[in-house]
C-alpha positions in Angstrom: -96.4 -123.3 -114.4 -98.9 -120.5 -114.6 -98.2 -117.2 -116.4 -98.8 -115.4 -113.1 -95.7 -116.9 -111.7 -93.5 -116.1 -114.7 -91.7 -112.8 -115.4 -89.8 -112.1 -118.6 -86.5 -110.4 -117.9 -84.0 -110.1 -120.8 -82.7 -113.6 -121.7 -83.6 -115.5 -118.6 -87.2 -116.4 -117.8 -87.6 -116.2 -114.0 -90.0 -118.5 -112.2 -91.2 -118.4 -108.6 -91.1 -121.6 -106.4 -91.2 -122.4 -102.8 -88.4 -124.3 -100.9 -89.7 -127.7 -99.9 -90.1 -128.9 -96.3 -86.9 -130.2 -94.8 -84.7 -128.5 -97.6 -82.4 -125.5 -97.8 -81.1 -123.8 -100.8 -78.0 -121.5 -101.0 -78.5 -119.2 -104.0 -77.0 -116.0 -105.4 -78.7 -112.8 -104.2 -80.1 -110.9 -107.2 -78.6 -107.5 -106.2 -76.1 -107.8 -103.4 -72.5 -108.1 -104.2 -69.4 -109.0 -102.1 -65.8 -108.1 -102.7 -63.4 -111.1 -103.0 -60.3 -109.2 -103.8 -58.7 -106.4 -105.8 -57.4 -106.4 -109.4 -53.9 -105.1 -110.2 -55.4 -101.7 -111.0 -56.9 -101.5 -107.5 -60.5 -102.0 -108.6 -62.5 -104.4 -106.4 -63.5 -107.8 -107.8 -67.1 -108.4 -106.9 -69.3 -111.5 -107.1 -72.9 -112.1 -106.1 -73.5 -112.6 -102.4 -75.1 -115.9 -101.5 -78.2 -116.2 -99.3 -79.7 -119.2 -97.6 -83.4 -119.9 -98.1 -85.2 -122.4 -95.9 -88.5 -124.4 -96.0 -91.5 -122.3 -97.1 -89.3 -119.4 -98.5 -90.2 -118.2 -101.9 -87.4 -118.0 -104.4 -87.1 -116.7 -108.0 -84.8 -118.6 -110.2 -84.4 -119.3 -113.9 -86.9 -121.8 -115.4 -84.2 -124.4 -116.0 -83.0 -124.2 -112.3 -86.6 -124.5 -111.0 -87.3 -127.6 -113.2 -84.1 -129.2 -111.9 -84.8 -128.4 -108.2 -88.4 -129.6 -108.5 -87.2 -132.9 -109.9 -84.8 -133.3 -107.0 -87.4 -132.4 -104.4 -85.9 -129.1 -103.3 -88.6 -126.9 -104.6 -92.4 -127.1 -104.8 -94.9 -125.0 -106.8 -96.2 -122.2 -104.6 -99.8 -122.6 -106.0 -100.1 -126.2 -105.0 -101.0 -127.4 -101.5 -98.2 -129.3 -99.8 -98.9 -132.9 -99.1 -99.9 -133.8 -95.5 -96.9 -135.1 -93.5 -97.1 -136.7 -90.2 -94.3 -136.9 -87.6 -92.7 -140.2 -86.8 -93.6 -142.4 -83.9 -93.0 -141.2 -80.4 -91.5 -143.7 -77.9 -92.3 -143.3 -74.2 -90.8 -145.3 -71.4 -93.2 -147.4 -69.3 -92.1 -147.6 -65.6 -94.0 -150.9 -65.1 -92.2 -152.6 -68.0 -88.8 -151.4 -66.6 -89.5 -153.0 -63.2 -90.2 -156.5 -64.6 
């Protein structure tokens, strides 16, 4: 992790990472809230809204979360080049073989 990808904010140290190919993360949005109900005094009960991030999207999470998601293959370091991936075999039907 380079210092350029790290930002100190209060207690949590935030780290940037990129969602890996073929993976999706659902994470809390840092500023958006949604109301899930109302307290007895009529005040709204709010929680963080969740957003879906897909392959190639950059996310900013706590350092511990990034370490965990990198170990499980959900996140990659945005400064490293992604490994080359080839698509699987393609099967085509041969008309001559069908007639035999």
